[in-house]
C-alpha positions as CSV (number, residue, x, y, z in Angstrom):
1,M,77.2,88.4,84.9
2,R,78.8,91.2,83.1
3,I,78.5,93.6,85.5
4,L,79.9,91.1,87.6
5,I,82.7,90.4,86.1
6,G,83.3,94.1,85.1
7,I,82.9,94.5,88.7
8,L,85.9,92.0,89.8
9,I,88.4,93.2,87.1
10,L,87.9,97.0,88.8
11,L,88.6,95.8,92.0
12,H,91.7,93.8,90.9
13,G,93.2,97.1,89.7
14,L,92.1,98.7,93.2
15,V,94.5,95.9,94.8
16,Y,97.3,97.5,93.2
17,A,96.7,101.0,94.3
18,I,95.9,99.9,98.2
19,T,98.7,97.6,98.4
20,F,100.8,100.2,96.7
21,A,99.8,102.3,98.9
22,L,100.5,101.4,102.0
23,P,104.8,101.3,102.5
24,L,104.1,105.5,101.8
25,S,103.4,105.3,105.5
26,A,105.6,104.9,108.2
27,K,103.5,103.4,111.0
28,V,101.9,100.7,108.6
29,K,105.2,99.1,107.2
30,A,106.4,98.9,110.8
31,D,103.1,96.6,111.5
32,M,103.1,95.4,107.9
33,A,107.2,93.2,108.0
34,P,108.1,91.1,106.3
35,F,105.2,92.4,103.2
36,D,106.9,95.2,102.2
37,P,105.9,96.1,98.3
38,G,107.8,99.2,98.1
39,H,111.1,97.7,97.6
40,S,112.7,96.1,94.8
41,W,115.4,93.4,94.4
42,L,116.8,94.9,91.3
43,L,115.5,98.8,92.0
44,G,115.6,99.3,96.2
45,E,113.5,100.8,98.0
46,R,111.2,102.4,95.7
47,P,107.3,103.2,97.4
48,K,106.4,106.5,96.0
49,P,108.1,104.9,91.9
50,A,106.2,102.2,93.1
51,F,102.9,103.2,94.2
52,V,102.8,105.3,90.6
53,F,103.0,102.4,89.4
54,A,100.7,101.0,90.6
55,L,97.9,103.6,90.1
56,V,98.9,103.5,86.0
57,V,98.0,99.6,86.3
58,T,95.1,100.4,88.9
59,V,93.5,103.2,85.7
60,M,94.5,101.1,83.0
61,F,92.4,98.0,85.0
62,S,89.3,101.2,85.3
63,V,89.7,101.6,81.5
64,V,89.4,98.3,80.9
65,A,86.4,97.5,83.1
66,S,84.5,100.2,81.7
67,G,85.2,98.4,78.0
68,Y,84.2,95.0,79.0
69,L,80.5,96.5,80.6
70,A,80.1,98.9,76.9
71,Q,81.6,95.6,75.1
72,A,84.2,97.7,73.0
73,G,85.6,95.7,70.6
74,W,89.4,96.7,71.8
75,W,89.0,95.7,75.5
76,P,90.5,92.1,75.2
77,L,94.2,93.8,73.4
78,L,94.0,96.3,76.6
79,M,93.0,93.5,79.4
80,I,95.9,91.7,77.8
81,V,98.5,94.8,77.7
82,T,97.6,95.6,81.8
83,C,98.8,92.3,82.6
84,V,101.3,92.8,81.6
85,A,101.8,95.7,83.3
86,S,100.7,94.4,85.7
87,L,102.6,91.3,86.1
88,V,106.2,93.9,85.5
89,L,105.1,95.7,88.2
90,L,104.9,92.6,90.9
91,G,108.1,91.5,89.2
92,L,109.9,94.0,89.8
93,F,108.7,94.6,93.4
94,A,108.2,90.7,93.4
95,S,107.3,89.2,96.8
96,R,105.9,85.9,98.0
97,Y,102.8,87.7,98.8
98,F,102.3,88.3,95.4
99,V,101.7,84.8,93.8
100,V,97.7,85.3,93.7
101,G,98.1,88.7,91.6
102,Y,100.1,86.9,89.0
103,L,98.1,84.1,88.4
104,I,94.8,86.3,88.9
105,S,96.7,88.6,86.1
106,V,97.7,85.3,84.5
107,G,94.1,84.0,83.7
108,L,92.7,87.4,83.4
109,A,95.0,87.4,79.8
110,A,94.4,84.3,78.9
111,W,90.6,84.7,79.4
112,A,91.1,87.9,77.0
113,I,93.2,85.9,74.4
114,W,90.3,83.4,74.0
115,E,87.4,86.0,75.1
116,P,86.0,87.4,71.2
117,A,86.3,90.8,70.7
118,G,82.3,91.4,70.8
119,S,82.0,89.5,73.5
């Protein structure tokens, strides 16, 4: 079960890199309308910074997954920090399509708060 959960954490992180890489291609971006993860309601059209931020979040989720699989005591704290970073990213580039991402990140953060560090 631990391996499955670790893989799911990793996959959740990979979704950020994939989603925010899409608007870097003009053809893909045109095919996705009206969904535009490269457009921020606050920052305007920023696909490259969004992608870099998404890569950081992806790496953070990868580290959390490895810490969880290794049963390291620090993974819950890093999970909370990572989920906050993912919520900031999703909030800056807000879209109704991100609702599932919000829910997963909030759920993972809540789980990390209540999960004993050694588990």
